[in-house]
Structure formats: C-alpha cells, structure tokens
C-alpha positions in Angstrom: 80.6 -24.9 125.8 82.6 -23.9 122.8 86.2 -24.9 122.3 88.7 -22.7 124.1 90.0 -19.9 121.9 93.1 -17.8 122.4 92.1 -14.4 123.8 94.8 -12.5 122.0 93.3 -13.4 118.6 90.5 -10.9 118.8 91.0 -7.1 118.8 89.8 -5.0 121.6 86.5 -3.3 120.8 86.4 0.5 121.0 84.8 0.4 124.4 87.6 -1.8 125.8 90.4 0.6 124.7 92.0 3.5 126.4 89.7 6.2 127.5 86.4 4.2 127.5 84.3 2.4 130.1 83.9 -1.3 130.7 82.0 -3.4 133.2 85.0 -4.0 135.3 84.2 -1.2 137.7 83.2 -0.7 141.3 84.4 1.6 144.0 84.0 1.7 147.7 82.5 4.7 149.4 85.0 7.6 149.7 85.6 6.9 153.3 86.3 3.2 152.5 89.0 3.8 149.8 91.9 3.5 152.3 90.7 0.0 153.1 90.5 -1.1 149.6 92.6 -4.3 149.1 95.1 -4.7 146.3 94.5 -6.9 143.3 95.9 -10.4 142.8 99.2 -10.3 140.9 99.3 -12.4 137.7 100.4 -15.9 138.3 99.5 -16.1 142.0 99.4 -19.7 143.4 95.9 -19.2 144.7 93.9 -17.0 142.3 90.7 -17.6 144.1 91.8 -16.5 147.5 89.9 -13.5 148.9 92.3 -11.1 150.7 91.0 -9.8 154.0 90.0 -6.2 154.1 93.0 -4.1 154.7 95.5 -6.7 153.6 98.5 -5.5 151.7 98.6 -6.0 148.0 97.3 -4.5 144.8 94.6 -1.8 144.8 91.6 -1.8 142.5 93.6 0.5 140.2 96.2 -2.1 139.9 93.6 -4.7 139.3 92.5 -2.9 136.2 96.0 -2.1 135.1 97.1 -5.8 135.2 96.2 -8.2 132.5 94.2 -11.2 133.5 95.9 -14.6 134.1 94.5 -15.8 130.8 96.7 -13.4 128.9 99.8 -12.9 131.0 102.0 -13.3 128.0 100.0 -11.0 125.8 100.1 -7.7 127.6 101.1 -5.6 124.5 98.4 -3.2 123.3 96.3 -4.3 120.4 97.9 -3.4 117.1 94.5 -2.3 116.0 94.0 0.1 118.9 93.4 3.7 117.7 96.0 6.3 118.4 93.4 8.5 120.2 90.7 7.5 122.5 87.1 7.5 121.2 84.7 9.7 123.1 83.4 8.2 126.3 79.8 7.0 126.4 77.3 9.5 127.9 76.0 8.1 131.2 72.3 7.8 131.8 71.0 9.8 134.8 70.3 7.4 137.7 67.1 9.2 138.6 65.5 8.0 135.4 66.5 4.3 135.4 68.6 3.2 138.3 66.7 1.2 141.0 66.7 3.1 144.3 66.9 1.4 147.7 63.8 2.5 149.6 64.1 5.2 152.1 64.5 3.9 155.7 66.5 0.8 154.7 68.9 -0.5 157.3 72.3 1.2 157.3 74.2 -2.0 157.9 74.4 -5.0 155.8 71.7 -7.6 156.3 71.2 -11.1 155.2 70.6 -10.4 151.5 73.1 -11.0 148.6 76.5 -9.3 148.9 75.6 -8.2 152.4 72.6 -6.1 151.2 70.0 -5.3 153.8 66.9 -7.4 153.6 64.9 -4.5 152.5 67.3 -3.6 149.6 67.5 -7.2 148.5 63.8 -7.5 148.6 63.5 -4.4 146.5 65.9 -5.7 143.8 64.1 -9.0 143.8 60.8 -7.1 143.3 62.4 -5.4 140.2 63.4 -8.8 138.8 67.1 -8.1 139.0 68.0 -11.1 141.2 66.0 -13.7 139.3 67.8 -17.0 138.8 68.1 -16.7 135.0 69.5 -13.2 135.0 73.3 -12.9 134.8 74.0 -10.5 137.7 77.1 -9.5 139.6 77.2 -7.3 142.7 80.6 -5.8 143.4 81.4 -4.9 147.0 83.2 -1.9 148.3 86.5 -3.4 147.3 85.4 -3.9 143.7 85.4 -7.7 144.1 82.5 -9.9 143.2 80.3 -10.2 146.2 77.5 -12.0 144.5 77.3 -14.0 141.2 73.9 -15.3 140.1 73.3 -18.7 138.6 72.6 -17.0 135.3 76.2 -15.6 135.3 77.5 -19.2 135.8 75.3 -20.4 132.9 76.5 -17.6 130.6 80.3 -17.5 131.4 80.9 -20.9 132.9 82.2 -19.8 136.3 80.7 -21.4 139.4 80.1 -19.2 142.4 83.0 -20.7 144.2 85.4 -19.4 141.5 83.7 -16.0 141.2 83.3 -14.7 144.7 86.1 -12.4 145.9 87.5 -12.1 142.4 87.8 -8.9 140.4 85.7 -9.2 137.2 88.6 -8.5 134.9 90.3 -11.6 136.3 87.4 -13.7 135.0 86.1 -11.9 132.0 88.9 -9.7 130.8 91.2 -10.5 127.9 94.4 -9.2 126.4 92.8 -5.9 125.6 91.3 -5.0 128.9 91.5 -1.3 129.5 93.8 -0.1 132.3 92.3 3.3 132.3 88.8 2.3 133.2 88.9 2.8 137.0 89.0 6.6 136.7 85.8 6.6 134.8 84.1 4.3 137.3 85.2 6.4 140.2 83.4 9.3 138.6 80.4 7.0 138.1 80.3 6.2 141.8 80.9 9.7 143.1 78.0 11.0 140.9 75.6 8.0 140.8 74.5 7.5 137.3 73.6 4.4 135.3 75.9 3.2 132.5 75.1 0.9 129.6 77.3 -0.5 126.8 78.3 -3.5 124.8 81.7 -5.1 125.4 83.8 -8.0 124.3 84.2 -10.5 127.2 85.6 -14.0 127.4 84.0 -17.0 129.1 85.7 -19.7 131.2 86.7 -21.6 128.1 88.3 -18.6 126.5 85.5 -18.1 124.0 84.9 -14.5 123.0 81.4 -13.2 123.8 79.8 -9.9 123.2 77.8 -8.8 126.2 75.3 -6.1 126.8 76.2 -4.6 130.2 74.3 -2.3 132.5 76.1 -0.9 135.6 74.0 0.6 138.4 75.5 2.2 141.5 73.7 1.2 144.7 73.8 2.8 148.1 72.5 0.7 151.0 72.8 3.1 153.9 76.4 4.3 153.8 77.6 1.3 151.8 78.1 1.7 148.1 78.0 -1.2 145.7 77.8 -1.7 142.0 75.1 -3.8 140.4 76.2 -5.3 137.0 73.6 -6.9 134.6 74.9 -8.9 131.7 73.3 -10.5 128.6 74.8 -12.3 125.7 74.4 -10.4 122.4 77.1 -12.3 120.4 74.5 -13.6 117.9 73.6 -10.0 117.1 76.9 -8.2 117.6 79.0 -10.6 115.5 77.0 -10.0 112.3 76.8 -6.3 113.1 80.6 -6.1 113.4 81.2 -8.1 110.2 78.5 -6.3 108.4 79.8 -2.9 109.4 83.3 -3.7 108.3 82.0 -5.0 104.9 79.8 -2.0 104.4 82.7 0.3 105.3 84.8 -1.4 102.6 81.9 -1.2 100.1 81.5 2.5 100.9 85.2 3.0 100.2 84.7 1.1 96.9 87.3 -1.4 98.0 88.3 -4.0 95.3 86.8 -7.4 95.6 90.1 -9.0 96.9 90.4 -6.4 99.6 86.8 -6.7 100.7 86.9 -10.5 100.9 90.2 -10.3 102.7 88.6 -8.0 105.4 85.8 -10.5 105.8 88.1 -13.4 106.2 90.3 -11.7 108.7 87.4 -10.5 110.8 85.9 -14.0 110.8 89.3 -15.4 111.8 89.4 -13.1 114.8 85.9 -14.3 115.9 86.8 -17.9 115.3 90.6 -18.3 115.3 90.3 -22.1 115.1 89.2 -22.0 111.5 90.9 -20.6 108.4 88.4 -19.1 106.1 88.7 -18.9 102.3 86.5 -17.6 99.5 86.4 -18.9 96.0 84.9 -17.4 92.8 84.8 -18.2 89.1 88.2 -18.3 87.4 86.9 -16.1 84.6 84.5 -13.2 85.5 83.0 -13.3 82.0 81.6 -16.8 82.7 79.4 -15.3 85.5 76.9 -14.2 82.8 76.3 -17.9 81.7 74.1 -19.1 84.5 73.6 -22.4 82.7 77.2 -23.3 83.0 78.1 -21.4 86.1 78.0 -24.5 88.4 80.6 -26.2 86.2 82.9 -23.2 86.0 86.4 -23.8 87.5 87.0 -21.7 90.6 89.9 -19.7 91.8 91.0 -18.6 95.2 89.8 -15.0 95.9 90.8 -14.5 99.5 92.4 -16.7 102.2 94.5 -14.6 104.6 94.6 -17.3 107.2 96.2 -19.8 104.8 99.5 -18.0 105.5 102.0 -20.7 104.6 103.3 -20.9 101.1 102.4 -24.7 101.0 98.8 -24.0 101.9 98.4 -21.2 99.4 100.0 -23.3 96.7 97.7 -26.2 97.5 94.6 -24.0 97.4 95.5 -22.6 94.0 96.9 -25.7 92.3 95.0 -27.4 89.6 92.6 -29.1 89.1 90.4 -26.3 90.3 87.2 -27.3 92.1 83.7 -26.3 90.8 80.4 -25.5 92.3 78.8 -28.8 91.3 76.8 -30.5 94.1 77.4 -27.7 96.6 74.7 -26.4 98.9 74.4 -23.5 101.3 75.0 -25.9 104.2 78.6 -26.5 105.1 79.6 -30.0 103.7 82.7 -32.0 104.4 84.9 -31.7 101.3 85.6 -35.5 101.5 82.0 -36.0 100.5 82.2 -33.9 97.4 83.6 -35.5 94.3 84.8 -32.3 92.7 86.6 -31.3 95.8 88.5 -34.5 96.5 91.7 -33.3 94.8 91.5 -30.0 96.7 91.0 -31.9 100.0 94.0 -34.1 99.4 96.2 -31.1 98.6 95.2 -29.2 101.7 95.6 -32.2 103.9 99.2 -32.4 102.8 99.6 -28.7 103.5 98.4 -29.0 107.1 94.6 -28.7 106.8 93.2 -32.2 106.8 89.6 -31.0 107.3 87.7 -28.5 105.1 84.0 -27.8 104.9 82.5 -26.1 101.9 79.3 -24.0 101.5 77.8 -22.5 98.4 77.5 -18.8 97.8 74.3 -18.1 95.8 73.2 -14.9 94.2 69.9 -13.1 95.0 68.4 -15.0 92.1 69.7 -18.3 93.3 72.5 -18.6 90.7 75.7 -20.1 92.0 78.5 -17.5 92.5 81.2 -19.0 94.6 82.2 -21.1 97.6 83.0 -20.4 101.3 85.5 -22.9 102.7 86.4 -23.5 106.4 89.8 -25.1 106.9 90.8 -27.0 110.1 94.2 -28.2 111.3 92.5 -31.2 112.9 91.2 -34.0 110.8 88.3 -34.6 113.1 87.2 -31.0 113.4 83.8 -29.9 112.2 82.0 -26.5 112.4 80.7 -25.8 115.9 77.7 -23.6 116.8 79.6 -20.4 116.6 81.3 -21.2 113.3 78.0 -22.3 111.8 76.5 -18.9 112.8 79.6 -17.3 111.4 79.0 -19.0 108.0 75.4 -17.8 108.0 76.7 -14.3 108.5 79.6 -14.5 106.0 77.6 -16.0 103.2 75.4 -13.1 102.4 78.2 -10.6 102.8 80.5 -12.6 100.4 77.5 -12.9 98.0 77.0 -9.1 98.2 80.7 -8.6 97.3 80.6 -11.1 94.5 77.3 -9.7 93.0 78.8 -6.2 93.1 81.8 -7.6 91.1 79.4 -9.4 88.8 77.6 -6.2 88.1 80.8 -4.4 87.5 81.9 -7.2 85.2 78.6 -7.1 83.2 78.8 -3.3 82.9 82.4 -3.6 81.7 81.5 -6.2 79.2 78.6 -4.2 77.9 80.8 -1.2 77.5 83.9 -2.9 76.0 82.9 -6.3 74.6 80.5 -7.5 71.9 77.8 -9.6 73.7 77.4 -12.0 70.8 81.0 -13.0 70.1 82.6 -11.9 73.4 85.3 -10.2 71.4 86.5 -6.6 72.2 84.3 -4.0 70.6 85.5 -1.1 68.6 86.0 1.0 71.7 88.2 -1.5 73.6 90.1 -2.4 70.4 90.9 1.3 69.9 92.2 1.7 73.4 94.3 -1.5 73.2 95.6 -0.7 69.7 96.4 2.9 70.7 98.8 1.6 73.3 100.2 -1.0 70.9 100.8 1.5 68.1 102.6 3.8 70.6 104.9 0.9 71.5 105.8 -0.1 68.0 106.3 3.6 67.1 108.9 4.0 69.8 110.6 0.8 68.7 110.3 1.8 65.0 108.7 -1.6 64.4 106.1 -2.5 61.7 102.4 -3.2 62.4 99.5 -4.3 60.3 95.7 -3.9 60.5 93.5 -6.5 58.9 89.8 -5.7 58.1 87.8 -9.0 57.6 84.3 -9.2 56.2 82.3 -12.4 55.7 81.1 -13.1 52.1 77.3 -13.5 51.5 76.5 -13.1 55.2 73.3 -11.3 54.4 72.2 -14.2 52.4 72.7 -16.5 55.4 70.5 -14.1 57.5 67.9 -13.8 54.8 67.6 -17.5 54.0 68.4 -19.3 57.3 67.3 -16.6 59.7 69.1 -14.2 62.1 69.6 -16.9 64.7 71.7 -18.9 62.2 73.6 -15.7 61.3 74.4 -15.2 65.0 75.6 -18.8 65.2 77.9 -18.2 62.2 79.3 -15.1 63.8 80.1 -16.9 67.0 81.8 -19.7 65.1 83.8 -17.1 63.1 84.9 -15.4 66.3 86.0 -18.7 67.7 88.0 -19.7 64.7 89.7 -16.3 64.5 90.5 -16.4 68.2 92.1 -19.8 67.8 94.1 -18.8 64.7 95.4 -15.4 66.0 98.9 -15.2 67.6 99.4 -14.5 71.2 100.2 -10.8 70.8 97.5 -10.1 68.2 94.5 -7.9 69.0 91.2 -9.2 67.7 87.9 -7.3 67.8 84.3 -7.4 66.4 83.4 -4.1 64.8 79.8 -5.1 64.3 77.7 -7.1 61.9 80.0 -9.4 59.8 83.1 -7.2 60.2 86.1 -8.1 62.3 89.5 -6.4 62.8 92.9 -7.7 63.8 95.9 -5.6 64.8 99.2 -7.5 64.3 102.3 -6.2 66.0 105.7 -6.8 64.4 104.0 -7.6 61.1 105.3 -6.3 57.7 103.5 -6.9 54.4 104.8 -10.5 54.0 103.8 -11.5 57.5 100.4 -9.8 57.3 99.6 -11.6 54.1 100.7 -14.9 55.7 98.5 -14.2 58.7 95.5 -13.3 56.4 96.0 -16.6 54.5 96.0 -18.5 57.8 92.8 -16.8 59.0 91.0 -17.5 55.8 92.1 -21.1 55.8 90.6 -21.5 59.3 87.4 -20.0 58.2 87.1 -22.2 55.1 86.5 -25.3 57.1 83.0 -26.5 56.5 80.4 -25.8 59.2 77.0 -27.6 59.6 74.2 -25.1 60.2 70.5 -25.8 60.3 70.8 -29.0 58.4 73.1 -27.7 55.7 76.8 -27.5 55.4 78.3 -24.0 54.9 81.8 -23.2 53.7 82.4 -19.7 55.0 84.5 -17.4 52.9 85.7 -13.9 53.6 87.5 -10.9 52.1 90.4 -9.2 53.9 91.8 -5.7 53.4 95.3 -4.9 54.9 96.8 -1.5 55.8 100.3 -1.1 57.2 101.8 1.2 59.9 103.3 3.7 59.4 103.0 4.2 55.6 99.2 3.8 55.5 98.4 5.7 58.7 99.6 6.7 62.1 96.3 6.1 64.0 93.9 3.1 64.3 91.0 5.0 62.8 93.0 5.8 59.7 94.4 2.3 59.4 91.0 0.7 59.9 89.5 3.0 57.2 92.2 2.2 54.8 92.0 -1.5 55.5 88.2 -1.3 55.0 88.7 0.3 51.6 91.1 -2.5 50.7 88.6 -5.1 51.8 85.9 -3.7 49.5 88.4 -3.7 46.7 89.1 -7.4 47.5 85.4 -8.2 47.6 84.6 -6.4 44.4 87.5 -8.0 42.5 87.1 -11.6 43.8 85.6 -14.4 41.9 82.6 -16.3 43.5 83.4 -18.5 46.5 87.1 -17.5 46.5 88.9 -15.8 49.4 90.4 -12.5 48.5 93.2 -10.4 50.2 94.0 -6.9 49.1 96.5 -4.3 50.4 95.5 -0.6 50.6 96.6 1.8 47.9 96.7 5.5 48.0 94.3 5.9 45.1 91.6 4.0 47.0 90.9 7.1 49.0 89.9 9.0 45.8 87.8 6.0 44.7 86.1 5.8 48.1 85.3 9.5 48.1 83.8 9.2 44.6 81.8 6.2 45.6 80.4 8.0 48.6 79.4 11.0 46.5 77.9 8.6 43.9 75.8 6.9 46.6 74.5 10.2 47.9 73.6 11.2 44.3 71.8 7.9 43.7 69.7 8.4 46.8 68.7 11.8 45.6 67.9 10.5 42.1 65.6 7.7 43.4 63.8 10.3 45.5 62.8 12.2 42.4 60.3 10.9 39.8 62.7 11.8 36.9 65.9 11.2 38.8 66.6 8.1 36.7 65.5 7.9 33.2 63.8 4.8 31.8 64.7 3.6 28.3 62.8 1.1 26.2 64.3 -1.5 23.8 61.8 -3.2 21.4 61.3 -6.9 21.3 60.0 -8.2 17.9 58.7 -11.3 16.4 61.3 -12.6 13.9 58.7 -14.1 11.5 56.6 -10.9 11.1 58.7 -8.1 12.6 55.7 -7.2 14.8 56.4 -5.6 18.1 55.9 -8.0 21.0 56.8 -5.6 23.7 59.7 -3.5 25.2 62.3 -4.2 27.9 62.7 -1.4 30.4 66.2 -0.4 31.1 67.4 2.3 33.6 69.7 5.0 32.5 71.4 7.7 34.7 72.8 11.0 33.5 74.2 13.0 36.4 74.8 16.7 35.9 78.3 16.5 37.4 79.4 12.9 36.6 77.7 12.5 33.2 76.4 9.2 32.0 76.9 6.5 34.6 77.0 2.9 33.3 74.1 0.7 34.6 76.5 -2.0 35.8 78.1 0.6 38.1 75.1 2.2 39.7 73.1 -1.1 39.9 76.1 -2.7 41.8 76.2 0.4 44.0 72.5 0.1 44.7 73.1 -3.5 45.8 76.0 -2.5 48.1 74.3 0.4 49.8 70.8 -1.2 50.2 69.0 0.8 47.5 68.3 -2.1 45.1 64.7 -2.4 46.4 64.0 1.3 45.7 65.6 1.0 42.3 63.4 -2.0 41.4 60.2 -0.4 42.5 61.2 2.8 40.7 61.5 0.9 37.5 58.3 -1.1 38.0 56.3 2.0 38.8 57.8 4.0 35.9 57.2 1.2 33.4 53.6 0.7 34.4 52.9 4.4 34.4 54.4 4.8 30.9 52.5 1.8 29.5 49.3 3.1 30.9 50.0 6.5 29.3 50.7 4.9 25.9 47.5 2.9 26.1 45.5 6.1 26.9 47.0 7.7 23.8 46.3 4.8 21.6 49.9 3.6 21.1 50.0 -0.2 20.5 52.6 -1.5 23.0 51.7 -5.0 24.0 53.7 -5.4 27.1 56.7 -4.1 29.2 59.4 -6.4 30.6 61.3 -5.4 33.9 64.4 -7.3 35.1 64.5 -7.6 39.0 67.4 -8.6 41.2 67.8 -11.6 43.4 67.0 -9.4 46.4 63.5 -8.7 45.2 62.7 -12.4 44.9 63.4 -12.9 48.6 60.9 -10.3 49.6 57.5 -11.9 50.3 55.8 -8.5 49.7 56.8 -8.5 46.0 53.6 -10.0 44.6 51.4 -7.6 46.5 53.5 -4.6 45.5 53.2 -5.6 41.8 49.5 -6.2 42.1 49.0 -2.7 43.7 51.0 -1.0 40.9 48.9 -2.8 38.2 45.7 -1.8 39.9 46.9 1.8 40.3 47.7 2.2 36.6 44.8 0.2 35.3 46.8 -2.6 33.7 46.3 -6.4 33.5 48.9 -8.9 34.8 49.5 -10.1 31.2 50.8 -6.6 30.4 53.9 -7.1 32.6 56.7 -9.5 32.0 59.0 -10.1 35.0 62.6 -11.1 34.1 65.1 -12.8 36.4 68.5 -14.3 35.7 69.1 -18.0 35.6 71.3 -17.8 38.8 68.4 -16.1 40.7 65.9 -18.8 39.7 68.4 -21.5 40.6 68.7 -20.1 44.2 68.4 -22.9 46.7 66.2 -20.6 48.9 62.7 -22.1 48.9 61.3 -18.6 49.3 62.4 -17.5 45.9 60.6 -20.3 44.2 57.5 -19.6 46.3 57.5 -16.0 45.1 57.9 -17.0 41.5 54.9 -19.3 41.8 52.9 -16.5 43.4 53.6 -14.2 40.5 52.7 -16.9 38.0 49.4 -17.6 39.7 48.7 -13.9 39.6 48.8 -14.1 35.8 52.2 -12.5 35.2 54.6 -13.8 32.6 58.1 -14.8 33.9 61.1 -14.9 31.6 64.5 -16.5 32.5 67.2 -14.0 31.5 70.7 -14.9 30.4 69.7 -18.5 29.9 72.7 -20.8 29.2 75.1 -19.0 31.6 74.0 -21.1 34.6 73.6 -24.8 35.4 69.9 -25.3 35.1 68.8 -28.6 33.7 65.7 -29.8 31.9 64.3 -30.9 35.3 64.9 -27.5 36.7 63.0 -25.9 33.9 60.0 -28.2 34.4 59.5 -27.1 38.0 59.9 -23.4 37.3 56.8 -21.3 36.5 58.4 -19.6 33.5 56.9 -18.9 30.1 60.0 -17.6 28.2 63.8 -18.3 27.8 66.1 -15.4 26.9 69.1 -16.7 25.1 72.3 -15.0 26.3 73.9 -12.6 23.9 77.2 -14.5 23.9 75.6 -17.4 22.0 74.1 -15.0 19.5 77.5 -13.3 18.9 79.2 -16.6 18.1 76.6 -18.0 15.8 78.5 -17.1 12.6 81.8 -18.8 13.4 81.4 -21.2 16.3 79.7 -24.5 15.6 79.4 -25.2 19.3 77.5 -21.9 19.8 75.2 -22.9 16.9 74.6 -26.3 18.4 73.8 -24.9 21.8 71.5 -22.3 20.4 69.6 -25.0 18.5 69.4 -27.1 21.6 67.9 -24.2 23.6 65.3 -23.5 20.9 64.3 -27.2 20.7 64.1 -27.3 24.5 61.8 -24.3 24.5 59.6 -25.9 21.9 59.4 -29.2 23.9 58.4 -27.3 27.1 56.0 -24.9 25.3 58.3 -21.9 26.1 59.0 -19.1 23.8 62.7 -18.3 23.1 63.9 -14.7 22.8 67.5 -14.0 21.5 69.3 -11.0 23.0 72.0 -8.9 21.3 71.0 -9.4 17.7 73.1 -6.9 15.8 73.4 -8.3 12.2 71.1 -9.4 9.5 73.1 -12.7 9.3 72.3 -13.4 13.0 68.7 -12.7 12.4 68.4 -15.1 9.4 70.3 -17.8 11.3 68.0 -17.5 14.3 64.9 -17.5 12.2 66.1 -20.6 10.4 66.6 -22.4 13.7 63.1 -21.6 14.7 63.6 -18.8 17.2 60.5 -16.7 17.6 61.6 -13.5 19.3 64.6 -11.2 19.3 65.9 -7.9 20.5 69.1 -6.0 19.7 70.7 -3.1 17.9 69.6 -4.5 14.6 66.0 -3.5 15.4 66.6 -0.6 17.8 68.8 0.7 20.6 67.3 1.4 24.0 65.4 4.7 23.7 63.7 7.3 25.9 59.9 7.2 25.8 59.6 10.1 23.3 62.2 8.6 21.0 60.5 5.2 21.2 57.2 6.8 20.2 58.9 8.3 17.1 60.3 4.8 16.3 56.8 3.3 16.6 55.4 6.1 14.3 58.1 5.4 11.6 57.3 1.7 11.6 53.6 2.3 11.3 54.3 4.5 8.2 56.4 1.8 6.6 53.9 -0.9 7.2 51.9 -1.9 4.0 48.3 -0.6 4.1 
C-alpha cells in the first residue's frame, strides 16, 4: 500500500460536492424507513459495531451528514468548492442496464450474500458481478455494507470484518464527503435507475483514489438493496485532472509562472508528501542555443509547496544547478555533481531528500528540471509519485516549449539574431521612453551612430562568415564598454547605435572614445590579425532633434562626415551640424542623378587625353577620363562623383560604362581610318575583386572587334599591393589574355622591387607630384631617375603624368623617360575635339 496521506490535502471533486451524487447511497424500502438505524457518531469507541435494527442512534441521513472518523477535525467545506452546485448527473434507466432479479424469486432473504435469495445471488453470479476479483459492495435496507467482496479488500485495504455493518462513507469518505447525497439516492431507490460516475475515495491507508462507481438498485421480493461496483481509475483520472487544469490555463493564455504554479499545486494535492518544483533556464534567450542548453544555469520557475522563506531562499541561491547529466528518470540529487550544492542548501532548509528529472523538448533538447522534495532523508518516490512525474513531465514540457516559442518569436521581432542586440524596432521603443523621461527632467541625451570601417572589404576578402564573426565580436565589445543605463542596438549590416542618457557633448565624446578604444584591440580572424576601426557620428537632444528617428538620421550624417574626413586606419568622431542636412539632400539628389546618367549611353561624357612618345612626339594612345555635366548642377568634378559611385555601389556600372564607351569609340576611329594605337582605362579596386572582370573585358573586345593589345588597364599602386590574393589572380588573368597593365600613381605607395617582379605589369606611370618638383627639388629628381632606371632594368616602359612645361619635358627626356602625358601636349578632350587635334598634328607633320 502507499504511504498514508492526509485526506484534507485534496479538494473534493465536483461530484463529491453539494448537490451531486456519490456512491455512499442506499435506502430501505419505504415501509422499512422507520426501522432504519442511526449512523455511528464520530469518535465512537467501537466504530465497527453493527447496531441492531431499530436501535436508537443516527439515521442514514446523519451518516451522510457526518464526516468520517478519518477527518473529524477537518469538517470545514473545501475552499475550492463552487458557490453553486453543478448539475446532477443524468441517471441511466434501469431497464437498459440494471440486472433484474428473475421473476418468481423468493420474497424472503435466502442464503446468498447480504441475505439475497439463492435465485437472486445465482443470477448476479451468472452476470459476473460477484466474482472474486470484482470490488463489490451490497448495501442492505439500513444503508450499511451487507457484503464486501475480496476485490473490495484488495482495492481499498479493508477486510470484511471491518467493512460489514459500516456505512460506506465511514470507510471511503474524506473531508469533502457530500452531506446532501442521501436525497438524491432516495430518489434513485424510489425510481429504480442505474447511476454511474467517477469519485474521489480514500483507502484504508488514507491514500486518495479515483474510482469508477456503478450503483444498481436491487429488489429481491419486497426487499430493496443497492449493488455498488467499484474499479480504480486513478492512473487515468490523475493525468486527466492535471491535463485538464493545464489545458484550461493554456486556453486562458496564463503566464508560464502561473501555469507551472497550477501544476505544482495540483500535484501536491495528489501527493501531499512531496513538494514539487520546476526549474528552467535563467535566461530565456539561451534556449535557442541547443549546443549549450545543458550547461545553462537554471532558475526556479515554480515551487508553491516550498512555502518557507528558508526553503525558497535555498532553492534560488547560487550556484545555480544545470541540466548536465540529468535523465528523464528521477535521480537522487546526491548522485548528481551539479546538484550537490543545491542538495546541501535544501537539506539545511528542511528537505534532506530531493529527486530530479529532466524535462526534454519534443526534439529531445533539454528544457528544464522537475524536482521532488521530501522532508525525510530516506524518502524516495513511490509508485504514485513516479506516475505523477510521468504525467507532470510532458505538461511542464508543453508549458516550457510554449514559452520557448514565445521567446523565439519575441527575439525574431525585437532582436538581431546575429548579434543578439536589440534591433531598430526595439531600440526605438526603448529610446522613446528614455527620451520622454529626460525631456520631463530637462536632462541631456546623446545618440551615437557607429559604422565599422572597411567592413565590406572583410566580407569580400575573408568571406561573409568572417564578417559575421567580426560583427558578433563588435557587439560583444560594445556591450561590455557601454554603461549600465545606455541603450545599445544593431541597426543592420555594420551599423550600431547607442543612446546615452544624461550625456552632454563632453560626456558623449568621452563615451565615443571609450567605445573606439575597445574596438581597436586586435582580433585574430581566419589566420590574420585585424585591428577594427570605426567612425562615430553624434547628435544631441534636444538641440539636434526631439525624436529618435531625427537624432539617428543626424548622427548618421555626422558619421558619414567623420568617415569621409578621416585619414586611413584612424578612428573618427564627428558631431552633427545643421548644414549637414543640406549636404545630405544634395548628395541624395546627386546619387539619383548619377544613376540616371549611367542608365543613358550619353549620360556621362568620355574625354581622351593623348599619351605621346617623348623622343618622337608620336601618339602612343589615349587615356579615357569620365566627365559629367549635369543640367542643374553643372560640371561635377570626377573626384566627387567617383567617390559617390564608390559609396552608393555604382562603381561597377561606372567602370563598365567607361570600358564599353572607350572600346566603342576606338572601334569607330578604326573604321574611319583614324590612327589611335590604344585606349587606357583606369579601374577601381572593387573591379579587381570581381572574378568576372576578365570575361567582361573579353566580351567587350569581341563585341567591338578589337584585340587585347588595343586596351591598357590601369590600376593604382595601392590596388595592386592589396593583400587579397584574388586581386593578383585577376591581374594575371588579364595579362594572360594579352592586355597591357599599367601601375598608376607609382611612387605614392610602398611597393618594392620584389613586388614589381611578381606583378604582371608592362608599364609604370610616374605620379605627377614627382614631375611637378623636377625643376627645384633634387630629391624629386633623384627619385624620378630611380624609377626610370628601375623600369629599364625590369623591361617596363615609364610614362610621366602631369607634364605641363617644356622644361619638364626636356628633363624627363634627358633622364630616359619614354612616354608622357599632360597639358603640355593636350588637355582631356571630347571625341570630336580629339579628332580635330589629331588632324592638326597630321597637317604639321613633315611629308
């Protein structure tokens, strides 16, 4: 048998409350009512004595109205009893199911059970109702037990000697027995009908049991009796009850804590000897990391039975236990290393035994723990409690998985999944409340807009996975560097925002410096060491804006100003200025105009600057230069619109526009017999990271009927010195295709003789700054001579840019420079003007 349990710890089921029917029912025939004996009073010295018929004492009505001896001190109605009675069960007509005693049976009791006639007893036996394994009670005309089968003793633990002559409620009733049942049963006997139901009963040890009960009125001649059939449905009814309560709470959309509290309380009523607790991850966001979920520290989610402050403090005190080594089977916490500290704390708080079981999700991932606490050190889960654990585990899992789904939805809606920082939506909500607070307090506030420098280069060269890793590391450093009250969010890509309460300009600048210093620490990534840098724009409340959107937009403008004005590899901080709005509007308008220009064949004009051989003055080729004359903005400098194309992602289209236009123009000159040996086009660094570049150039040459030698590709020294291996691969592919490659602005970078040897170049273009200083700077003269000698030794031609005077031309020719271009020979010209220039040169040439 199970351990004895206090009967007053479990609430009366609906069918045991006022206005409903229970099994404790029997009635004599109407003419026998006057002889019905009175019930035993609580606390009688001989509770098993059977009063003689007609003896004075309690009536059956009193028997039902008096609590059983088990609960003499608990006669108060259940606090959970409803204020109004539920509707009574509908009886089942006896004609359809009740066994009938055969016609002609003896009118007087015979030798069968409970005084039934032999014929009636034989008939019940034939129906299988008096078999040894069936729990059967037969109540006599006084409503006392006249017969109790061996199956009844097996189910409830009462031997026949203790059962006979007792009213059923004395044996099976608890603190919530219904005193109004007799009236219902009288009606049942007067109008013979069968009744079926499920009730909460108690066995001899005080263990609550749900029983399925069938009451059948019997008439054996003029004697009326009540046949009671019982079967244990606890294993079905217990999960039904718990499940129903849990589903009701889920239907009401109860919070996780409330739902688990209901489950723990219901479990405690079923098994009062155990104090149930449920644990889950301390941080809901960690539920998404299944790889680390088992090591996640747990926190107490529900434990209503741990009612003492000491026990609750012990359950929530650090160090928190984890899910490591847990299984679904309840395990003694003393055998779990991660739970040893928890066991020691609970032992000191009055629960020296605790058994722990794992709560696993539908996919097998660990979610939490179910803990049974006992006030006895030697206690261990019994059969009922093990069954209770089997029922509670899936219900708790359902509640935790629902919370997990809510947490995931919340994080998808309000957090960036990569960095786990608040996204723009959540940041706006948090910042809106913060701005309202500082506005009421007339306090300052600052918004910082941070953008990583050269992040696109990391993505392009090391891959997007490396870029994601860098973003996560950036988020971690920013989170660690921010103050407690600061708001931090990830706006997308490589952009972050911080909202700093109580921060004026001085404090905002100091915070920006601190953040940049944290970012500047080196970080190993994919075998290389990065030194991240960033640019920060700052806007101030209230002078730069009253709302977050305005403050963010102004901080963004300031950030772009900082990025444009900074030197390479140096952090930059810039405060917003009012004129930045005008500049931003102009930039946006210019970007739109540039897109429109690139969409039209003649949107951008190509100009051509001749390149000549110094020794003979013969044309070697032309460099193609883009020019843009806008109808509204006028002539726009190349440095401005090329930088804009880089910023807004139009540089690829600009480069292809120039390549296509140059090839088309050269083919046209060739068709018309104009002697132009080659065209040179300068491409940006971005083009040399595109593996499709060699194929695009080959397609253009084929389309316009040109040979690879007709096109010279120029790239700056810094582009060629790019550490990205892909750039070098593309240069070699172009060289193998027969194109000539020139290193532009040579002398401004850090290339060495060894670098030049490994590069597939055919020409060095001497930077115009050296040419400008030839006349008065001996160092410039020495460097120019060195470059020319280096070119000769490597078999490379050298072209001097920016030649503007005859003195510069003579000095370069004397040094051995072969090629030159500059205003001395011609300015960049449109195609028609260049053709005129060619014609004039042809006329001056000696015949």
